[in-house]
N, C-alpha and C positions, 0 to 999 in steps of 0.2 A: 506495500498498500504507499501510495507517493508520503512522500513527510508533508506534514497537516499539522495543524492544532486543532482540538474539538470547540467546538461550540458549547460545551459547559465548562463548570469552575473548577468541579473534579470526575476523575474518570476511575473504572474497574475496570480489569480487564483479566477475567478467569479463564484461564486453557483448561476448558471441558474433558479434550481427549483426544482417541482416535492416535493413531502411530505417525509421526512425520520426526522429520530431519530438516533444521536449518530453521526460516523462517522468526529471529529473533526479532525482538523491538529494540530499533536503534532509539536512544535519547538524546537527542541535543539539549540548548537551552531557553530561555527564556525570552519573549521579546521585546523584553526592557533591556536585554543586558548585550554590550557591544560584544559578545562570542555567541551571539542567539542560534548559527546557523554553525557550530562546533561542537561535534562529538562528545558525550556527555559520559553515556552510560552505554552499554547495548544485553538488554535482557534476553535470557534463555527461559524462553516456556517451558515448563514443565509441568506432567497433567496432575491439576491438583490444586497446583499453584496461582497465584493471582497477583496482580501489582494493582497498583493506587498510584495516580500522579496529578500533579494538574494539569485543565484540560490544555490552557495555553503553554502548557512544554510542548516544544516543535517535537512528533515523533514519527516514528514510520515503520510497520513490518516489513522485518525487510523478505523477500522470496521463499516461499518452499521450496526445499531441496526436493525431498522426496516425501510422500503418503498425502497426507490428508489431517487438517490442523481443525477443530469445536471449540469457538472461545465462545462466550457471556460476557459481553461489552455492557455497562449500566455509564450515565453520565446523569450526572446529578448537578443540581442548577442552585444557585440561593439568590431569592428576589432579593433581600436586604443587600448583599454583596455588591449585587447588578446596579442596583438601585443607587450605589455610594460614585463617590469621587475616584475613589482606587482602583475600583473594576475599568473607569476608562484608562487611568492610569496605567495598567497595568498589561493593557492590552496595546499601548502605543508601542511605535517598533524604533530604535534609533537609529538615526541619520549616517553615526559613524560607526557603522557595524565594520569588524573586520572580516577581512576574505572568509572565506566559509571553508570548512573540508565538504569534500565532493558526496558523501555519505546525505549531508545535509542538505543538500538543494532539493528543491522540488519545481519542476517542471509548469507544476498547477499555479503554487502560488509565490514563483520567484521571476520576477520581470527581467531579471541578468542572469538566468540559468545559463542561457547560451556564451555569455560570455566566458563561462568555466566548462560546460562541458557539452557535448554536440548534440542536436535535437534527438531524443530518444525515438527510436524506429515504432511502428504502429504494433508490432510483434512485443516491444520492451513494452511502450506505453499501455498497452493492455494488460500483461502481467503485474504494473505496477499499480493499475487504478486509475491513469491517468485520461482523460477525457479527450483525447486527442482535438475533438472539433470543433469544443466550447473553448479551449485552450486556445487554439488557432483564430476565431472569432475574434475574443479578448485582444490577443495582439494586432491582427487586424483593426481592431477600433483605436487601440494607440497608436497606431502609426497614422493616422487620419490627420493632415495639416488642419492646424486651429487656430482661425484668423479672431486676433483683437476686435470687434467693432468698436470696439472706442475709440481705437487709433486706425482709422482707416488707409490702408495702403497709399500710395502718392497718385496711382493710375486712379482713385476715385475724384481723387481733389484737381484731378490736371484738366484743366480748362478744353473742351474740344476746338481744333482748330479748324 
């Protein structure tokens, strides 16, 4: 699953089972940290064990190498926290972020992804849960020229001859 942050305050992830290998969970930093795209910890799922983490902690499920894994995920939110100013500041990204670790990059969420890694193939994107069509539409929208109509370009103000 591509690197992301949950729209939850706290996430509980319980490994229910089946036989599998791989499929670790990589944790990177918090959005408020300069190093929010740096690997902090790699969690290894084991049947019957759970991990609990902040929803805003950047994380992603690494590919399953063999077998099949079943997990129970519970997302929890707090209305009191979400109504607070702390919630807004906890979600703000640092503009002075350090260069990322490749494992912490997200094609879905990082506009600078292709500065660090090549665009994923369709097969790679499908394996990581990346919705290429949605990302491509978003990137196309970002690349459109924007005109500030409060400051018209010179051609508009020129007098016809």
